[in-house]
C-alpha positions in Angstrom: -23.9 -3.1 -27.7 -23.9 -5.1 -24.2 -27.1 -6.7 -23.3 -28.2 -6.8 -19.8 -27.1 -9.6 -17.8 -26.7 -10.7 -14.4 -24.2 -8.7 -13.7 -26.4 -5.4 -14.7 -29.4 -6.7 -12.6 -27.2 -7.0 -10.0 -26.2 -3.1 -10.7 -29.3 -1.9 -11.2 -31.4 -3.7 -8.2 -28.8 -0.7 -6.0 -29.5 1.4 -9.2 -32.7 1.7 -8.1 -32.5 1.8 -4.3 -29.3 4.7 -4.2 -29.1 6.5 -6.9 -30.0 10.3 -6.5 -30.0 13.6 -8.1 -27.7 13.9 -11.2 -26.8 10.8 -12.9 -23.9 9.7 -14.6 -23.9 6.6 -16.9 -20.8 6.0 -17.4 -20.4 2.8 -20.3 -24.8 2.6 -21.0 -24.4 -0.2 -23.3 -27.9 -0.9 -22.6 -28.7 1.8 -21.4 -30.3 -0.3 -18.1 -29.1 1.5 -15.6 -29.5 5.4 -16.9 -33.8 4.0 -17.5 -33.7 2.9 -13.9 -32.0 6.5 -12.4 -34.5 7.9 -15.0 -37.7 6.5 -13.8 -36.6 7.3 -10.3 -37.0 11.0 -11.4 -32.6 11.9 -11.4 -31.8 14.1 -13.8 -28.9 11.6 -16.4 -26.1 11.6 -18.6 -25.9 8.6 -20.1 -22.1 8.4 -22.0 -21.1 5.4 -24.4 -17.8 5.6 -26.3 -19.6 3.5 -29.3 -21.2 6.2 -31.3 -23.7 4.2 -33.0 -24.7 2.6 -29.7 -25.9 5.8 -28.5 -27.6 7.0 -31.6 -30.3 3.6 -31.3 -30.3 4.5 -27.5 -31.5 7.8 -28.3 -33.9 6.8 -30.3 -35.2 4.2 -28.7 -36.0 5.9 -25.5 -37.4 8.8 -27.4 -39.8 6.0 -28.0 -40.3 4.8 -24.5 -40.5 8.0 -23.5 -43.2 9.5 -25.8 -45.3 5.7 -24.7 -44.3 6.5 -20.8 -46.6 10.4 -21.3 -49.4 8.3 -22.9 -49.1 6.1 -19.9 -49.2 8.9 -17.5 -52.1 10.6 -18.6 -54.1 7.3 -18.7 -53.0 7.1 -14.8 -51.2 3.8 -16.0 -48.0 4.2 -14.7 -46.8 3.0 -11.6 -44.1 5.7 -11.3 -46.6 8.0 -8.7 -48.1 9.1 -11.7 -44.6 11.1 -13.0 -43.3 10.7 -16.8 -39.8 9.5 -17.0 -37.6 12.1 -17.0 -35.3 12.9 -20.2 -31.5 11.7 -20.6 -28.7 13.2 -22.4 -26.6 10.9 -24.5 -23.3 11.9 -25.1 -20.5 9.4 -27.1 -17.2 9.8 -24.7 -14.2 7.3 -24.3 -15.5 7.5 -20.1 -15.3 10.9 -18.8 -13.5 12.3 -22.1 -16.3 15.0 -22.2 -17.5 15.2 -19.7 -17.0 18.8 -17.0 -19.9 18.7 -14.7 -20.1 17.0 -11.2 -22.5 14.1 -10.7 -24.6 13.0 -7.0 -24.3 9.3 -8.3 -21.8 8.5 -11.0 -22.7 4.3 -12.5 -20.3 2.2 -13.7 -20.9 -1.5 -15.6 -16.6 -2.0 -16.6 -15.5 -4.6 -18.5 -14.4 -6.8 -16.1 -12.8 -10.1 -18.1 -9.2 -10.2 -19.1 -8.7 -9.8 -22.7 -9.0 -12.6 -24.8 -7.0 -12.9 -27.8 -8.3 -15.0 -30.0 -12.0 -13.7 -29.1 -11.6 -10.0 -28.5 -14.9 -8.1 -27.6 -14.6 -4.3 -26.6 -17.6 -5.3 -24.6 -16.0 -7.7 -22.0 -12.4 -6.8 -22.3 -11.4 -5.2 -19.2 -7.5 -5.1 -20.0 -4.8 -7.7 -19.8 -5.4 -9.0 -16.1 -9.3 -7.6 -16.5 -9.0 -4.6 -13.8 -7.5 -2.0 -16.4 -10.5 -0.2 -17.4 -12.2 0.0 -14.0 -8.6 1.2 -13.2 -8.7 3.9 -15.2 -12.3 4.4 -14.5 -11.1 5.3 -10.2 -8.2 6.9 -11.1 -11.1 9.9 -12.5 -14.1 9.8 -11.5 -13.8 11.5 -8.0 -13.1 14.5 -10.2 -16.8 14.2 -11.4 -17.8 13.1 -8.6 -20.0 15.9 -5.9 -18.8 15.9 -2.3 -21.3 13.5 -1.1 -21.5 11.6 -3.9 -21.7 7.6 -4.8 -20.1 5.8 -7.2 -21.9 2.5 -7.9 -19.8 -0.8 -9.7 -20.1 -4.8 -10.3 -17.2 -6.4 -11.4 -16.3 -10.2 -11.3 -13.5 -12.2 -8.9 -12.2 -12.4 -12.1 -11.1 -9.4 -12.5 -8.9 -9.6 -8.9 -10.8 -8.4 -6.0 -7.5 -7.4 -4.2 -6.5 -5.4 -6.8 -9.4 -3.3 -7.5 -9.8 -2.6 -3.2 -5.9 -1.8 -3.3 -7.1 0.5 -6.1 -9.6 2.4 -4.7 -7.7 3.1 -1.5 -5.2 4.0 -3.6 -7.7 7.1 -5.3 -8.4 7.8 -1.5 -11.8 6.8 -1.7 -13.8 4.7 1.0 -16.2 1.5 -0.4 -19.1 -0.3 1.2 -19.8 -3.6 -0.4 -23.4 -3.9 -1.0 -23.7 -7.8 -2.8 -21.8 -10.5 -4.0 -23.7 -13.6 -6.0 -21.5 -16.2 -7.1 -22.9 -17.7 -10.6 -20.5 -20.0 -12.4 -17.4 -20.0 -12.5 -17.1 -16.2 -10.8 -18.6 -13.7 -8.1 -19.9 -11.1 -9.0 -19.6 -7.5 -6.6 -21.5 -4.5 -6.5 -19.7 -1.8 -5.0 -21.2 1.6 -3.1 -17.6 4.1 -3.0 -17.9 8.0 -1.3 -15.0 10.0 -1.2 -12.8 9.5 1.9 -12.9 12.2 4.4 -9.4 12.9 3.3 -9.6 13.0 0.1 -13.2 16.1 1.3 -10.5 17.6 3.6 -7.9 18.1 0.8 -10.7 19.1 -2.1 -11.6 21.6 0.6 -8.5 23.2 0.9 -8.9 24.0 -2.5 -6.6 20.6 -3.9 -8.3 20.0 -7.2 -7.4 17.0 -9.8 -5.5 14.6 -7.5 -4.2 12.2 -8.7 -2.1 8.5 -7.0 1.7 8.9 -8.3 3.6 6.7 -6.7 3.7 4.4 -3.5 6.5 4.0 -1.0 7.1 2.2 1.9 6.1 5.3 3.8 4.0 6.9 1.9 1.4 7.4 -1.2 2.8 10.7 -3.5 -0.1 12.3 -5.3 -0.2 14.9 -8.2 -3.0 17.7 -7.7 -3.1 21.5 -8.3 -3.6 24.4 -6.5 -4.3 28.0 -7.2 -3.3 27.0 -10.8 0.1 25.4 -9.9 1.0 21.6 -9.5 1.2 20.4 -6.4 2.8 16.9 -4.7 0.8 16.0 -2.3 2.7 13.1 0.3 0.2 11.0 2.8 1.2 8.7 5.5 1.0 4.7 5.3 -1.5 4.3 8.4 1.2 1.9 9.9 2.3 2.4 13.7 5.7 1.4 13.0 6.8 4.1 10.8 4.1 6.9 12.8 5.6 10.5 12.2 7.3 10.3 9.4 5.7 12.5 7.2 6.2 14.9 11.0 9.7 14.0 9.7 9.9 15.3 6.6 8.2 18.4 6.8 10.2 20.0 10.1 13.5 19.4 8.1 12.2 20.9 4.7 11.4 24.3 6.4 15.2 23.8 7.2 16.4 23.0 4.0 14.4 24.9 1.9 16.2 27.8 3.2 18.9 26.3 2.0 17.6 25.8 -1.5 17.8 22.1 -0.9 14.1 19.7 -1.6 10.7 20.6 -3.1 9.8 23.7 -1.8 7.0 23.2 1.8 3.5 24.4 1.6 1.6 23.0 3.8 1.9 20.8 6.1 -0.6 18.4 8.9 0.1 15.1 10.7 -1.4 13.5 7.7 0.0 14.7 5.1 2.8 17.8 3.6 1.9 19.6 0.2 5.0 20.4 -1.1 6.7 22.2 -4.5 5.7 19.5 -7.5 9.2 18.8 -8.9 8.5 17.6 -12.9 11.8 16.1 -14.0 13.5 12.8 -14.7 14.5 10.5 -11.8 18.4 9.9 -11.5 18.1 6.2 -12.6 16.8 7.2 -15.4 19.9 9.1 -16.7 22.3 6.9 -18.6 25.1 9.0 -18.8 24.5 12.4 -16.0 26.8 15.5 -17.0 28.9 16.8 -14.1 27.1 19.9 -13.8 24.3 17.0 -12.3 26.7 15.2 -10.4 28.3 17.9 -8.8 24.7 19.7 -7.6 24.4 16.4 -5.8 27.4 16.1 -4.0 27.3 20.2 -3.2 23.9 19.3 -1.8 25.4 16.4 0.5 28.0 18.5 1.9 25.8 20.9 3.1 23.3 18.3 4.8 26.6 17.1 6.0 27.7 20.6 7.6 24.3 20.9 8.8 24.8 17.6 10.8 21.9 15.8 8.9 21.8 12.5 8.1 19.6 11.4 4.8 20.4 7.3 4.4 19.8 6.7 1.1 22.6 8.7 -1.2 24.8 4.5 -1.8 21.7 4.3 -3.8 20.0 7.7 -4.8 18.1 7.1 -8.6 15.1 7.6 -7.2 15.7 10.0 -4.2 16.6 12.6 -7.4 14.3 14.7 -9.4 16.8 16.2 -12.7 15.0 19.4 -13.6 16.7 21.7 -16.8 20.1 20.1 -15.7 19.2 21.1 -12.1 19.3 17.8 -9.9 16.7 18.2 -7.5 16.8 16.0 -3.5 13.2 14.4 -2.9 12.2 12.3 0.3 13.4 13.3 3.6 11.2 10.8 5.3 14.3 9.1 7.2 16.6 12.5 8.1 18.0 12.6 11.5 20.5 14.6 13.5 23.9 13.1 13.4 27.4 14.0 14.5 28.9 12.0 11.8 26.4 12.6 8.3 27.7 10.2 5.5 25.7 12.2 2.8 28.9 12.8 1.1 30.6 9.0 2.0 27.7 7.5 0.6 27.0 9.3 -2.9 31.5 9.1 -3.2 30.4 5.2 -3.3 28.2 5.9 -5.7 29.8 7.7 -8.2 33.0 5.3 -8.1 30.8 2.6 -8.9 28.9 5.3 -11.8 32.4 6.6 -13.1 34.2 3.8 -11.9 36.9 5.6 -10.4 38.3 3.9 -6.9 39.6 7.8 -6.4 36.4 8.4 -5.0 36.8 6.2 -2.5 40.2 6.8 -0.9 39.4 10.4 -0.6 35.7 9.9 0.9 37.6 8.0 3.7 40.1 10.9 3.9 36.6 13.4 4.3 34.6 10.9 6.8 38.0 11.6 9.6 37.5 15.6 9.2 34.6 16.7 7.1 37.1 19.9 6.3 36.9 22.0 3.2 40.0 20.7 1.8 39.3 17.2 2.4 35.6 18.3 0.1 37.0 20.0 -2.7 39.7 16.9 -3.2 36.5 15.1 -3.7 35.0 17.9 -5.9 37.7 18.1 -8.3 37.5 14.2 -9.2 34.6 15.4 -11.3 36.0 18.3 -12.6 
């Protein structure tokens, strides 16, 4: 059990000031934050992965509660003469046994980089110190009410810049409440809330929103809507790549009619919601079948006929997902209309390298000069 120290007291200061309503104290440890919230009259659930710690805390709290009631009767309490509320103690590894949403979530995580010589679960935050906190932040919003707050404390040894990046990636907003320098580190206390975008997405029925990947022009999230998995692509706030989300949605509306790309569900100026394609990236398939390669080539030919340039087929490994042996093209943010599209010729460069066959390059040159069905058929024959 982690006994209260400087980080505990720094966090306690803001729990006393800001905790409200229903409270979840994650990794409760000594129970200091849970008791502080309970003293304010909050309804508290305290969780810890250590079963023996939970049993001990429950017994200790019941003894304190009994003494508290006696003090109230004698009007000797400073807590406005009110008895301390109950605390429900539950064994749970982070949110594993939690089902409800809370007004306040508190977490004093283990935040030090792993020490292989002197391992201590109460201090070990992972290899770089922030991994446990990262897992917590990836799940916390699922258990937080729309106007709820998260209170955390962590150390500069956990890499503050990385923690800030993780918070932003999970569509959360942060306020630095305090910074306290001690010995060889600085302790930070944060208040975290749902961002306006996260609130908007949840208001539209999107649930279980999880960070999936970060690209050059957007950040992708996985979510559920109407019991179906969907992908949310959010535009990065960068003026140099403005309108990329709008570009992708406009082309998906066209390409979906030709069975190309994930089905577009909804689009706004800031994000697109589309069908979630669950499968394997082309780059992770060592020897893609002729069926897969032919499927990609046929879609390249359709794009060429529509005079749409996608610009990613020389190295398509990250831009094609294979689902049940069927290739699905993704990422259309760079699409544009052109009189001389290069999708087929670019993919032929990939095929030439992948299959060690320079005939693809020769056939691509002939196709490039005519764009005819016959020239395309000659390329297709090389895959048979």
